[in-house]
Structures are given as structure tokens and as C-alpha cells.
C-alpha positions in Angstrom: 96.5 28.4 0.0 97.6 29.6 -3.4 94.3 28.7 -4.9 92.5 30.7 -2.2 94.6 33.7 -2.9 93.8 33.5 -6.6 90.1 33.2 -5.9 90.2 36.2 -3.6 92.3 38.2 -6.1 89.8 37.3 -8.8 86.9 38.3 -6.5 88.6 41.7 -5.8 89.2 42.4 -9.5 85.6 41.5 -10.4 84.3 43.7 -7.5 86.5 46.6 -8.7 85.3 46.2 -12.3 81.7 46.1 -11.1 82.3 49.3 -9.0 83.8 51.1 -12.0 80.9 50.0 -14.2 78.3 51.2 -11.7 80.0 54.5 -11.2 80.2 55.0 -15.0 76.5 54.2 -15.4 75.6 56.5 -12.5 77.4 59.4 -14.1 75.8 58.7 -17.5 72.3 58.6 -15.9 73.0 61.8 -14.0 74.1 63.5 -17.2 70.9 62.3 -18.9 68.8 63.6 -16.0 70.5 67.0 -16.3 69.8 67.1 -20.0 66.1 66.2 -19.4 65.7 68.8 -16.8 67.2 71.4 -19.1 64.8 70.3 -21.9 61.9 70.5 -19.4 62.9 74.1 -18.4 63.1 75.0 -22.1 59.7 73.5 -22.9 58.2 75.3 -19.9 59.6 78.7 -21.1 58.3 77.9 -24.6 54.9 77.0 -23.2 54.7 80.3 -21.3 55.7 82.2 -24.4 53.0 80.5 -26.4 50.4 81.2 -23.7 51.3 84.9 -23.9 51.0 84.9 -27.7 47.7 83.1 -27.5 46.3 85.8 -25.1 47.7 88.5 -27.4 46.0 87.0 -30.4 42.6 86.7 -28.7 42.1 90.3 -27.7 38.7 91.7 -28.5 40.1 94.5 -30.6 42.1 92.2 -32.7 39.2 89.8 -33.2 36.9 92.7 -34.2 39.5 94.0 -36.7 40.0 90.6 -38.3 36.2 90.1 -38.5 35.9 93.4 -40.3 38.9 93.1 -42.6 39.2 89.4 -43.5 35.6 88.3 -43.1 33.8 91.5 -44.2 31.6 91.3 -41.1 29.8 94.4 -39.7 28.0 95.1 -36.4 24.4 94.2 -36.2 22.0 97.2 -36.4 18.3 97.3 -36.2 18.2 98.3 -39.9 19.7 94.9 -41.0 18.2 92.7 -38.3 15.4 90.4 -39.3 13.1 89.1 -36.6 11.3 85.7 -36.9 7.9 85.4 -35.3 6.8 82.0 -33.9 3.9 80.5 -35.7 0.7 79.3 -34.0 1.1 75.6 -34.6 4.6 75.2 -33.3 5.7 74.4 -29.8 7.7 76.9 -27.8 
């Protein structure tokens, strides 16, 4: 009888320790999930901000200004346009 009580006591203690370990692991994983969700929200906000900046950088007025200022480009006019005629021996 004494031996059975010791075995049962040992089983209860092991069960209690396993329960504590599982609860600890569960809390740790929940904390990691919360951190990951916060990081995902931060990345989503950053992505939206970058999309807005991208749209702002690609406005036609800005592109035209950069083409004029940095690349020294100018609008095409008939005075500077050269036309190339197709020769007789070439295919269309």
C-alpha cells in the first residue's frame, strides 16, 4: 500500500510539473504571437507609407521637372524632329 501511495504521489508531482511547464510554454508562445502581430502591423503601416511616397515621387509634374533639370531633356518639337523614311528594298 505504501508503495502504491508513493507511485501515485510521484505521478501527481510529475503531472503538476508538466502542467506548469505547458502553461509557461503557452504564455511564452502567446507573447511571441503578440510581438509578431505588432511587428506585422508596423510593417503594414510602413508599407502603406512607402506606397504613398512612391505615388508622390511618380507624379507627371515631378518626372517632367527631373527630366528637364537633371537630364537636360526638352520637349520634342517639329523643328528638332528627324523623320526616317523606309527604303525600297526593306520589308515593312
